[in-house]
N, C-alpha and C positions, 0 to 999 in steps of 0.2 A: 786491775782491768788488764787485760790483759791486749798485747797488741792486733791480734785479730781479734776480738772482739773488738777495736776500736777505730778500725779498717773498716769491719761489718756496721757497722753505730754512725759509719762516719757520708759510709755507702747509701745506709738506708733514710739519713740525714739529707741526702746529692739529690737519692732520687727524690724523695717529699716534694724535696726543694724543687727542683725541675716540673715535677707534677705541677706541683700550684700554680709557678707560672702561665704552665700549658694551658692551665684552667680558666686564669685569669686569659690569657692572652683568647683565650675558644669565647670567653666572657663577653672578653670587648664587643670579638668578631660578632657574638649575638646580638651585640647590642645594637651596632652601627644596623647592621642589616635589619634590626627590628624601627629602628627609628628611619631609614632608610624607607621601610613597608612603609612605617604609617605619615610619611612625608608623598610620597606615591601616592599613597588612594588618600588623602588629601586631599594631593592637588588635582585628579584624576575623577576626585567626588566635585570638585570646584567647576573643570568644565566639563562632566552634563550639566550641574543645574545651571550651569550659562548658558548650556546649548536647548538648555529644554526651554529656560527663557527666549533664547530667539525663534524658537519654535512655534514657543508659543505665540509671539509677536508675529509671525509673520502670518501663522494661523486668521489669527485677529484681522490683522490687512487684508488679507485673502475676501476674508466675511466681509465689511467695508465696501473695500474694493466689487465684491457682486452685489454686493444692495445695491452702487453706483452704479454700476452698468445696468440694472433691472429699473432703476430709479430713470434713465437715459435712453434707455429701451423702451417705456412709459410714456414721455415725454415725446422723443420719436413719433410715437405710430403715436398717439394722439394730436402732434403738428399734423399729419398726414392726413388723419381725420378731418381736421383744419378745414388746411387746404383743399380736397375734395372736396368737401360745403359751398367753402368761396365760390371757388372754379364756376358751380354751379349757380351762382345765385346771377340776380340779372334785379334791376331797378323796378321792372315792372312785378317779378314777385315780393320783392321785399315794401314798394306797396301799394300790393291788393288788400283789398279789405279795409283799406287803414279812410276813415271818410276825411281826414285834412287833408291828406293828399289825394283824393278825390278832386276835392274843393279848386285845390291849392293848377291841379294841373285842368280845370275845366274854368281858372280864369283863364289858365295863357290858351285855349283853344277862339 
């Protein structure tokens, strides 16, 4: 092999080595990018799941509070109606037509 062929062979080997190193670096870079993407995607998914759980919990609490509100309003209405009925009560109305009470009042006269 003459000197020119030897230099060409060395140049080709050097170029191949540089190409292999560049490919390794590129592959490593892409693997790191893929790992970062996977980690980021996993974190975003966990955040979304956590957010969905929180939203579901809030929705459940709102429904429970709505039921409590309705029960309180119903109770308030029942108390108002009972109060209206008691304001209209008198001893005469409570004892009217009651034979025991009639006899007791008659005894007092």
